[in-house]
N, C-alpha and C positions, 0 to 999 in steps of 0.2 A: 526293524523299521519303526515299530510302534514306540519304542523307547526314544528314538530320535524325534519323532513327532511330539511326544510329550515334553521333551526338553525344549523344543521350539515353542510350543504353546506356553510353557512356564516363563520362558524368557520374554516372549512378546507380551505376556500378561503383566510383567513388571515395568514395561515401558510407559512412561507418563505421556499422555496425550491431552490435547485441548481442542475444543470446538469440533469442526468437521472431521479432524483426524481421529477423534474418539469413535465416531460412527464407522469410519473406514477400518479402524483397528478391531472394532466389535465384529464386523463382517469377516475380517481375516481370521479372527479367533474362532468364529463359528465354522468357517471352512475347515480349519485345522481340526476342530473337534469332530467334524464329519469324517475326515480322513482317519483319525484315531479310531473312531467307531467302526469304520469300514475295515481297518486293519485287524481289529479285535475279532470281527466276524470271520475274516479269512483265517485267523489263527485257530479259532474254534472249529471251523470247517476242516482245516487240515488235520487237527488233532482227532476229530471223529472219524475221518477217513482211514486213519492208520490202524 
């Protein structure tokens, strides 16, 4: 899942935006970054439990 989120983030980051759309895209990228970090924490937690 993390890999898919990273690919999504990278794709979204390449999209050119202007004006208000830039702010919306920044919020979306921030949200995806949060999901990536959350997934990384879950992976670490799963690895330490094993």
